[in-house]
N, C-alpha and C positions, 0 to 999 in steps of 0.2 A: 289553539291561537293561530295557526298556519291559515286558517280560512277566515280570519277577520280582515275587513278592509284596512288596507295600510300596513299590514303586519310586515316587519322586517326580517328577512331571511337571514340567519346565522351562516357565514360561510363555513364548510368543513375544512378545519385545519390538518393537513396532511402530515403523517408520521412517516418520515422516511427510514427504511429498514438498514440493517447491515447487509452487505453482499459477500456471503461465506459459503464456500463449497458449492456454488453455483445456484444457491437460493437465497432468499431474503427473509431471514429470521429476525426476531427482536432479540435485544440482549437478554442473556439468561438472568440477568439481575433485574429485569423490568424497568431500569431507569431509562430517562429520555432528557434530552436538552432542548430548550427553547431556541428557535433562531430568530432573531430580532432584526428587523430591517433598519435602514439608515434614519428613519422617522420614530424608531422605538416601538414598532408595532410587532407583534408575535405572528410570522408568517407561516412558521412550520415548526414540527418537531423531529428531531433525529434521535435515534437509538444511542445511547451513550454505553459504548463497549466496556466489558469488564476483562479482567485478568484471562478468566475462563474463556471468554470470546475470543481473545488473542490466541490462546493455546489451541483452540479448535480451529482457528484460522491457519495457524501454522501446520497442524496435522492434515487439514485439507490440501494445503500446498504440497506438502510431502507425498501424498498419495498422488496426486495429479502429475508429479515430477517426471515419472517414467514415462507416461504417455506424451506429456508436451516435449519433452528434451529429445525423445525419439523420433518425433514427427521430422519429416524432412524440411529443409530450410525454406523451399518453395511454398509448402503448404503453410508454415507459420508466417510467411509473408502474405499470403492470402487472407490470413485469419486477421493479422493487424490491419490490413487494408480494408477488410470488413468492418472492423472496428471504427475505422475513418468515416466508411460509409454511413455508419448507423448514428455516430456522433454528429455528420452533416445533416442527417435527416432530423435531428432534433436540435439543430444549432438556435432556433428561435427560442424555445424553451430554456435552453441552456443559458443563453445571454439574459433572458429575463430573470432568471434566478439569480444569476451573478450580479447583475445590476441592483438586485434589492439589498445586498449587503456589501459589496464591494465598491469602494469610491470610484467615481469616474463616470457613471451613468451607462445608459445602454450602448452608446456608440463603442466605448471602451470593452465592455463585456463581448460585444460582437466581434471586435478585433482579435480578443483573447481566444474566443472560440474558435475562430477560424485558423489562428496559429496553431491550436492544438489538434485540429483535423489535420494540417499540413505536417505537422510532426510525426503523427501516426503513420501518413503515407511515407513520408521519409524513411523512417525506421522499417517498414513495411519493405521498402526496396533494398534496405541493407541485409534483410534476412538470410539472402543466398549469396551475398557478395563478400561480406565482412570477413569470412575465413580466408580469402584470397589476399586480403589487405593486411590482418593480423598474422595469419599463418604464413608458412614459408616451405619451399623446397631448399634444403640445405646442401651446399657442397660439403661433400666428405671424401677422404681418401678411401680407395677400395672399391670392389665391385659392389655397391650398395646404393639403393634410394633411400633417402633420409627426408622425411617430411616433419614438420611440425604443425598441428592443426589445433584449433580451440574448440573446447567442449564447455557446456554450461556447468557453473559451478554449484547451483543448486537453489534452495529457497532462499530469496532475497527479502530483506526488509525494506520498505519505502517510507520516509517520513517527508509530508508536504509542508511547505512554509505557508506564511498567511498571505504573501504577495503572490498575484497570479495563481490562485489555488487550484485552478483547472489547467493551465498550460504547464505549471511545474510539476503538478502530479503526473501528467502524461509524460513530460520530459524525463522524469525520474523513473517511471515504470517500463516505459517503452524499449529503453537498451537492453536492460536483463530480460525483458519479455522476448525480444527479437532473438536474444542469444539461446533461448531454451530454459531460461530460468522460471520459476514460479514466485508469484508476489503475494507478500501480505503488508497492504498499504495502510498507513495511518493518515487519515484526512487532515487536512487544514483545520484546527479546532476553531479559529475564528470564522471561516467560512465553507462548512461542511457540506453545503448542497450540491457543490460541483461534485464532490465524489459519490454522492448518493445517485445522482443522474447517471455518472459514468458506470455506476454498477448495473443500472438498467440498460445501458448501451452493451456492457459486456455480456449480458445474459442473452442477447440475441445476436451474438458475434461469432458464433461456432466455437469459442473456447471451450476447451474441456473442463468440466466442473472442478474448481478449486485452483485453476491455473492463475487466476487473479482473485484476490479477497481484499475487500475494502472495509475498513473500521473507522466509524466515527466516535469521538469521544475526546477525554482529556489527556493531552500528550504528557502531562506530568505522571500521570495513572498508568499510562501504557508503554511508555518509551523504555523504562528500565527492565520490564520482562521482555520486550522485544529485544534489546540489547544483549540480555543474558540469556537468550533461549539457545541451547546448543544445536537444535536442528536448523536455525538460520544461520546460513554461511556467509552472507555478505548483507550490508546495508548501504541504501543509497539515500541520503538524506539532504535537506537545505533548511534555511532558515532557523538553524540551532543556536542557541544562546551559549556560553562557555561552560555552563554546568551541564547542559545536555551534550556537549561534545565530550565531556569528561565521562559521563555515562556510557556513550558510544564506545570509548576508547577503552574502559574498564570491561566492558561486555565481551571484547575481543579475547580475553584472558582465556574463557573457557574452552572455545574451540577455533581460536585464530581466525576470527571473522575478518573479512575484507570490509573496510569502512570508508566510504567515499563521502564527504560532506562538502556540499556545493555552496559557494559564497557568490551570489549573483543578485545585483539590483534588480528591481521589477523590469526596468526596460531591458536589462541584458537577456531576459528569458526569450525575447523577440530574435535575438541575434542568431541567424542561422549558421553562420561560420563557426560560432561556438557551439550550439546545442544540436547540430546536425552531424557532429563529427564522429566516426567510428571508434574514437577514443573513448567516447560515453560507453562503448559496450565492453572494451577491453578490461576493466575491473572485474566484470562478472563472469569470465570465461578462465578455465584452466587450460594450460598448453601441454598437449601430448605429443611427443616426438616418437615417429616409428621408424624402424630401420627395415629395410627389405632386400636381400640379396637381388644382384642384378647381373647380367652376363654382358660382357664385352662384345 
């Protein structure tokens, strides 16, 4: 048929994989979801992550935590900056994919992509500076030095909203990643292609395998297991319903997770005063106070 005159070529529809442990596996369940553009056409498939995929992502993040958290802050900043470089290099592709499903067209998608690049650059800069802002040299009586320093809390779950699916996802994962935490992120179920391409960016950004794991799928299927997993120490979420907030709160009972749910309108994700603050890092660190003898 392909050799006949006038034969019409069928476009190969891409299936975007999960990004898990530094690789791109399919879901162990073999399931996928169709991505439909604003005209109702199927433009891609994404893997539908299962509970087992989530568990494997958390295990990968836990294995990567010692390496990522012990790297010096300057190196973490370099890698976040490398992520920004790689996203900038694929900005055209990312904007086109966003424009397929997100209302607002290509101009809006380009704006969102540029803002996501800038957000990564900003938190790359904070990587070796936020300890001076959040920590302190404490005045104490007696011949002692007393310092309070922040340390990464551990594996952090990220839940992306429907609005601004790329910018919001980057804004939620960059602060804990900057602090030295590792990430298990649930992509926006309405617009999953942003996370799929972000996984391809992470793969070439010198991140240790498992430092960032990105899962596409149904939020109602994955969120309860993310909220209740004992290895997940904190959760950074946005766009949650009242029932989903309740699930996150109930999940804290098992291991006293820190849960930060962000309520921002679509335009507010572009507010640099709000979203570039080091206080977005603070919920994902633990404070350690050190006493050391001194001599007068």
